N, CA, C and O atoms as a DFTB+ gen file, in Angstrom:
396 C
 N C O
     1  1       0.844      -1.184       0.000
     2  2       0.001       0.000       0.000
     3  2       0.884       1.241       0.000
     4  3       1.979       1.269       0.563
     5  1       0.367       2.233      -0.640
     6  2       1.083       3.491      -0.704
     7  2       0.619       4.379       0.455
     8  3      -0.431       5.016       0.377
     9  1       1.409       4.413       1.522
    10  2       1.031       5.176       2.721
    11  2       0.962       6.668       2.447
    12  3       0.153       7.377       3.046
    13  1       1.791       7.137       1.562
    14  2       1.807       8.562       1.244
    15  2       0.490       8.971       0.579
    16  3      -0.053      10.034       0.880
    17  1      -0.021       8.131      -0.320
    18  2      -1.291       8.414      -0.988
    19  2      -2.448       8.325       0.015
    20  3      -3.373       9.137      -0.022
    21  1      -2.389       7.343       0.902
    22  2      -3.434       7.208       1.918
    23  2      -3.475       8.428       2.834
    24  3      -4.549       8.915       3.187
    25  1      -2.317       8.908       3.209
    26  2      -2.258      10.085       4.079
    27  2      -2.790      11.318       3.360
    28  3      -3.494      12.128       3.964
    29  1      -2.466      11.471       2.087
    30  2      -2.953      12.609       1.314
    31  2      -4.476      12.581       1.203
    32  3      -5.126      13.615       1.358
    33  1      -5.048      11.417       0.937
    34  2      -6.502      11.298       0.824
    35  2      -7.174      11.557       2.167
    36  3      -8.195      12.242       2.235
    37  1      -6.599      11.007       3.235
    38  2      -7.155      11.213       4.571
    39  2      -7.119      12.686       4.945
    40  3      -8.106      13.216       5.457
    41  1      -6.013      13.348       4.703
    42  2      -5.876      14.773       5.006
    43  2      -6.889      15.584       4.215
    44  3      -7.526      16.486       4.759
    45  1      -7.043      15.263       2.918
    46  2      -7.996      15.966       2.072
    47  2      -9.413      15.781       2.598
    48  3     -10.178      16.744       2.649
    49  1      -9.776      14.565       2.990
    50  2     -11.126      14.295       3.500
    51  2     -11.385      15.022       4.814
    52  3     -12.479      15.551       5.014
    53  1     -10.423      15.060       5.697
    54  2     -10.587      15.766       6.981
    55  2     -10.766      17.258       6.746
    56  3     -11.587      17.891       7.410
    57  1     -10.023      17.824       5.828
    58  2     -10.161      19.248       5.517
    59  2     -11.543      19.541       4.951
    60  3     -12.159      20.543       5.312
    61  1     -12.038      18.677       4.065
    62  2     -13.382      18.856       3.496
    63  2     -14.442      18.790       4.590
    64  3     -15.375      19.594       4.586
    65  1     -14.319      17.858       5.519
    66  2     -15.294      17.726       6.602
    67  2     -15.285      18.962       7.492
    68  3     -16.347      19.455       7.871
    69  1     -14.121      19.462       7.826
    70  2     -14.022      20.635       8.697
    71  2     -14.575      21.879       8.012
    72  3     -15.186      22.720       8.671
    73  1     -14.375      22.010       6.719
    74  2     -14.849      23.194       6.003
    75  2     -16.342      23.142       5.687
    76  3     -16.952      24.186       5.455
    77  1     -16.929      21.983       5.673
    78  2     -18.331      21.830       5.310
    79  2     -19.204      21.884       6.566
    80  3     -19.136      20.996       7.416
    81  1     -20.021      22.927       6.673
    82  2     -20.909      23.055       7.835
    83  2     -21.943      21.946       7.872
    84  3     -22.322      21.475       8.944
    85  1     -22.400      21.528       6.693
    86  2     -23.425      20.497       6.616
    87  2     -22.961      19.149       7.150
    88  3     -23.783      18.312       7.521
    89  1     -21.677      18.939       7.190
    90  2     -21.123      17.690       7.714
    91  2     -20.599      17.896       9.133
    92  3     -20.814      17.051      10.002
    93  1     -19.926      18.991       9.367
    94  2     -19.241      19.211      10.637
    95  2     -20.203      19.442      11.798
    96  3     -20.007      18.881      12.876
    97  1     -21.242      20.260      11.599
    98  2     -22.167      20.552      12.695
    99  2     -22.903      19.303      13.193
   100  3     -22.934      19.068      14.401
   101  1     -23.497      18.494      12.304
   102  2     -24.124      17.266      12.818
   103  2     -23.120      16.309      13.446
   104  3     -23.456      15.568      14.370
   105  1     -21.906      16.324      12.953
   106  2     -20.871      15.464      13.513
   107  2     -20.591      15.812      14.967
   108  3     -20.238      14.935      15.755
   109  1     -20.742      17.062      15.326
   110  2     -20.507      17.521      16.690
   111  2     -21.815      17.558      17.502
   112  3     -21.837      17.132      18.657
   113  1     -22.889      18.059      16.905
   114  2     -24.127      18.287      17.651
   115  2     -24.881      17.010      18.019
   116  3     -25.360      16.888      19.146
   117  1     -24.993      16.074      17.110
   118  2     -25.782      14.866      17.390
   119  2     -25.215      14.078      18.568
   120  3     -25.972      13.757      19.484
   121  1     -23.928      13.753      18.590
   122  2     -23.412      13.052      19.768
   123  2     -23.514      13.876      21.051
   124  3     -23.772      13.326      22.122
   125  1     -23.316      15.180      20.950
   126  2     -23.425      16.031      22.137
   127  2     -24.836      15.999      22.703
   128  3     -25.024      15.894      23.915
   129  1     -25.822      16.089      21.828
   130  2     -27.207      16.062      22.286
   131  2     -27.546      14.699      22.865
   132  3     -28.133      14.618      23.944
   133  1     -27.184      13.617      22.162
   134  2     -27.551      12.282      22.616
   135  2     -26.812      11.843      23.871
   136  3     -27.371      11.118      24.693
   137  1     -25.576      12.265      24.029
   138  2     -24.767      11.747      25.129
   139  2     -24.719      12.670      26.337
   140  3     -24.389      12.226      27.436
   141  1     -25.041      13.941      26.153
   142  2     -24.956      14.875      27.273
   143  2     -26.316      15.489      27.594
   144  3     -26.772      15.418      28.735
   145  1     -26.965      16.087      26.604
   146  2     -28.194      16.844      26.869
   147  2     -29.361      15.941      27.262
   148  3     -30.048      16.228      28.243
   149  1     -29.599      14.870      26.529
   150  2     -30.749      14.014      26.827
   151  2     -30.651      13.381      28.219
   152  3     -31.621      13.454      28.974
   153  1     -29.511      12.758      28.596
   154  2     -29.442      12.225      29.967
   155  2     -29.582      13.298      31.050
   156  3     -30.187      13.050      32.092
   157  1     -29.029      14.480      30.810
   158  2     -29.183      15.555      31.798
   159  2     -30.638      15.982      31.944
   160  3     -31.121      16.188      33.058
   161  1     -31.329      16.112      30.828
   162  2     -32.735      16.514      30.878
   163  2     -33.566      15.428      31.568
   164  3     -34.416      15.732      32.405
   165  1     -33.319      14.167      31.217
   166  2     -34.056      13.079      31.860
   167  2     -33.775      13.026      33.357
   168  3     -34.687      12.815      34.157
   169  1     -32.526      13.215      33.730
   170  2     -32.166      13.189      35.150
   171  2     -32.820      14.337      35.908
   172  3     -33.237      14.174      37.055
   173  1     -32.907      15.492      35.268
   174  2     -33.474      16.659      35.942
   175  2     -34.992      16.587      36.036
   176  3     -35.573      17.123      36.980
   177  1     -35.643      15.937      35.080
   178  2     -37.107      15.956      35.055
   179  2     -37.761      14.756      35.719
   180  3     -38.971      14.777      35.948
   181  1     -37.013      13.717      36.036
   182  2     -37.643      12.530      36.623
   183  2     -38.279      12.837      37.976
   184  3     -39.241      12.169      38.354
   185  1     -37.793      13.790      38.691
   186  2     -38.365      14.166      39.982
   187  2     -39.692      14.879      39.864
   188  3     -40.459      14.910      40.826
   189  1     -39.984      15.454      38.705
   190  2     -41.220      16.194      38.507
   191  2     -42.363      15.319      37.989
   192  3     -43.511      15.757      37.928
   193  1     -42.038      14.088      37.619
   194  2     -43.063      13.172      37.112
   195  2     -43.816      12.588      38.291
   196  3     -43.243      12.370      39.358
   197  1     -45.099      12.336      38.098
   198  2     -45.882      11.710      39.166
   199  2     -45.227      10.413      39.598
   200  3     -44.561       9.754      38.799
   201  1     -45.409      10.046      40.847
   202  2     -44.761       8.869      41.402
   203  2     -45.341       7.551      40.933
   204  3     -45.032       6.518      41.527
   205  1     -46.156       7.533      39.909
   206  2     -46.793       6.312      39.432
   207  2     -45.968       5.700      38.298
   208  3     -45.831       6.293      37.228
   209  1     -45.426       4.520      38.545
   210  2     -44.639       3.870      37.494
   211  2     -45.375       2.666      36.923
   212  3     -44.751       1.721      36.441
   213  1     -46.701       2.703      36.979
   214  2     -47.480       1.569      36.485
   215  2     -47.275       1.347      34.991
   216  3     -47.472       0.236      34.499
   217  1     -46.880       2.397      34.260
   218  2     -46.596       2.221      32.835
   219  2     -45.372       1.342      32.625
   220  3     -45.230       0.721      31.572
   221  1     -44.496       1.284      33.603
   222  2     -43.290       0.476      33.485
   223  2     -43.491      -0.961      33.978
   224  3     -42.592      -1.791      33.845
   225  1     -44.656      -1.255      34.542
   226  2     -44.893      -2.594      35.093
   227  2     -44.680      -3.722      34.081
   228  3     -44.036      -4.714      34.425
   229  1     -45.193      -3.616      32.844
   230  2     -44.936      -4.717      31.897
   231  2     -43.445      -4.934      31.629
   232  3     -42.991      -6.069      31.479
   233  1     -42.696      -3.843      31.571
   234  2     -41.254      -3.978      31.341
   235  2     -40.573      -4.561      32.578
   236  3     -39.664      -5.382      32.456
   237  1     -41.003      -4.145      33.754
   238  2     -40.409      -4.664      34.985
   239  2     -40.705      -6.148      35.162
   240  3     -39.851      -6.902      35.628
   241  1     -41.910      -6.569      34.794
   242  2     -42.265      -7.981      34.927
   243  2     -41.472      -8.856      33.964
   244  3     -41.249     -10.035      34.236
   245  1     -41.051      -8.291      32.852
   246  2     -40.277      -9.048      31.878
   247  2     -38.802      -9.158      32.211
   248  3     -38.074      -9.913      31.565
   249  1     -38.353      -8.418      33.206
   250  2     -36.947      -8.459      33.606
   251  2     -36.647      -9.749      34.364
   252  3     -37.504     -10.272      35.076
   253  1     -35.432     -10.255      34.210
   254  2     -35.049     -11.436      34.989
   255  2     -35.074     -11.131      36.490
   256  3     -34.878      -9.985      36.893
   257  1     -35.315     -12.162      37.322
   258  2     -35.397     -11.925      38.772
   259  2     -34.132     -11.293      39.351
   260  3     -34.223     -10.489      40.279
   261  1     -32.974     -11.634      38.835
   262  2     -31.727     -11.048      39.342
   263  2     -31.666      -9.550      39.136
   264  3     -31.138      -8.822      39.977
   265  1     -32.203      -9.088      38.021
   266  2     -32.218      -7.649      37.745
   267  2     -33.225      -6.962      38.664
   268  3     -32.945      -5.895      39.210
   269  1     -34.379      -7.565      38.830
   270  2     -35.397      -6.968      39.711
   271  2     -34.916      -6.912      41.156
   272  3     -35.274      -5.994      41.894
   273  1     -34.111      -7.886      41.563
   274  2     -33.582      -7.885      42.928
   275  2     -32.649      -6.709      43.174
   276  3     -32.506      -6.253      44.309
   277  1     -32.014      -6.217      42.113
   278  2     -31.115      -5.062      42.258
   279  2     -31.859      -3.809      42.678
   280  3     -31.256      -2.882      43.218
   281  1     -33.166      -3.770      42.437
   282  2     -33.954      -2.581      42.742
   283  2     -34.613      -2.632      44.104
   284  3     -35.394      -1.740      44.435
   285  1     -34.326      -3.639      44.900
   286  2     -34.895      -3.696      46.249
   287  2     -34.416      -2.484      47.049
   288  3     -33.217      -2.213      47.122
   289  1     -35.329      -1.785      47.625
   290  2     -34.981      -0.613      48.417
   291  2     -34.905       0.673      47.609
   292  3     -34.684       1.741      48.181
   293  1     -35.082       0.599      46.287
   294  2     -35.078       1.799      45.457
   295  2     -36.446       2.470      45.529
   296  3     -37.471       1.803      45.669
   297  1     -36.446       3.781      45.432
   298  2     -37.708       4.497      45.285
   299  2     -38.165       4.363      43.833
   300  3     -37.407       3.918      42.971
   301  1     -39.411       4.753      43.576
   302  2     -39.931       4.660      42.212
   303  2     -39.130       5.535      41.261
   304  3     -38.883       5.145      40.120
   305  1     -38.722       6.714      41.717
   306  2     -37.920       7.607      40.882
   307  2     -36.580       6.959      40.527
   308  3     -36.117       7.063      39.391
   309  1     -35.968       6.297      41.494
   310  2     -34.687       5.646      41.236
   311  2     -34.832       4.478      40.271
   312  3     -33.953       4.241      39.443
   313  1     -35.929       3.752      40.373
   314  2     -36.168       2.653      39.433
   315  2     -36.334       3.196      38.021
   316  3     -35.771       2.646      37.074
   317  1     -37.102       4.270      37.871
   318  2     -37.294       4.873      36.553
   319  2     -35.964       5.376      35.998
   320  3     -35.664       5.177      34.820
   321  1     -35.170       6.025      36.844
   322  2     -33.859       6.527      36.378
   323  2     -32.966       5.391      35.920
   324  3     -32.320       5.497      34.877
   325  1     -32.918       4.317      36.673
   326  2     -32.055       3.212      36.272
   327  2     -32.567       2.560      35.003
   328  3     -31.771       2.163      34.152
   329  1     -33.881       2.441      34.855
   330  2     -34.424       1.898      33.611
   331  2     -34.057       2.755      32.413
   332  3     -33.614       2.250      31.381
   333  1     -34.246       4.047      32.563
   334  2     -33.997       4.950      31.437
   335  2     -32.511       5.027      31.113
   336  3     -32.124       4.878      29.954
   337  1     -31.683       5.254      32.110
   338  2     -30.267       5.463      31.834
   339  2     -29.525       4.173      31.469
   340  3     -28.617       4.198      30.637
   341  1     -29.902       3.058      32.078
   342  2     -29.162       1.821      31.828
   343  2     -29.714       1.060      30.632
   344  3     -28.953       0.592      29.784
   345  1     -31.032       0.934      30.561
   346  2     -31.605       0.067      29.547
   347  2     -32.081       0.795      28.299
   348  3     -32.346       0.151      27.284
   349  1     -32.197       2.108      28.343
   350  2     -32.623       2.848      27.158
   351  2     -31.477       3.690      26.601
   352  3     -31.219       3.667      25.398
   353  1     -30.786       4.438      27.475
   354  2     -29.726       5.317      26.986
   355  2     -28.430       4.581      26.658
   356  3     -27.733       4.959      25.717
   357  1     -28.098       3.548      27.408
   358  2     -26.839       2.840      27.170
   359  2     -26.734       2.276      25.752
   360  3     -25.667       2.382      25.147
   361  1     -27.793       1.681      25.194
   362  2     -27.675       1.234      23.802
   363  2     -27.454       2.375      22.813
   364  3     -26.833       2.180      21.767
   365  1     -27.960       3.567      23.139
   366  2     -27.707       4.711      22.261
   367  2     -26.218       5.049      22.204
   368  3     -25.711       5.464      21.162
   369  1     -25.526       4.872      23.319
   370  2     -24.086       5.142      23.327
   371  2     -23.344       4.218      22.377
   372  3     -22.295       4.586      21.849
   373  1     -23.869       3.032      22.155
   374  2     -23.247       2.100      21.211
   375  2     -23.555       2.472      19.772
   376  3     -22.788       2.134      18.870
   377  1     -24.672       3.166      19.539
   378  2     -25.074       3.530      18.191
   379  2     -24.390       4.805      17.709
   380  3     -24.155       4.956      16.510
   381  1     -24.070       5.716      18.607
   382  2     -23.511       7.017      18.219
   383  2     -22.260       6.885      17.337
   384  3     -22.166       7.615      16.350
   385  1     -21.307       6.012      17.628
   386  2     -20.151       5.932      16.726
   387  2     -20.483       5.457      15.318
   388  3     -19.689       5.654      14.398
   389  1     -21.632       4.839      15.137
   390  2     -22.031       4.375      13.820
   391  2     -22.629       5.484      12.963
   392  3     -22.793       5.310      11.756
   393  1     -22.957       6.623      13.572
   394  2     -23.583       7.719      12.832
   395  2     -22.579       8.446      11.975
   396  3     -22.935       9.399      11.282
């Protein structure tokens, strides 16, 4: 392989990405929103939601007993936070590098 040609193409592509707003802004904004803003907003607003987690009951019943045992002693707010941050947001962190 010609490393010099590969480096020239890579450098050219990086310069094009940095100069193009249509590519550069989503490259920065989407991961920032998904990885920082959404978890912060969810964490800040979970306390304002009514204490009824009956909507989560079907999902909780489908969890293995070992996972449900981890929530012994948790308040409803803490259960909702762990569900959202661990089981909903964590898979998004795996998807972001694919964007």
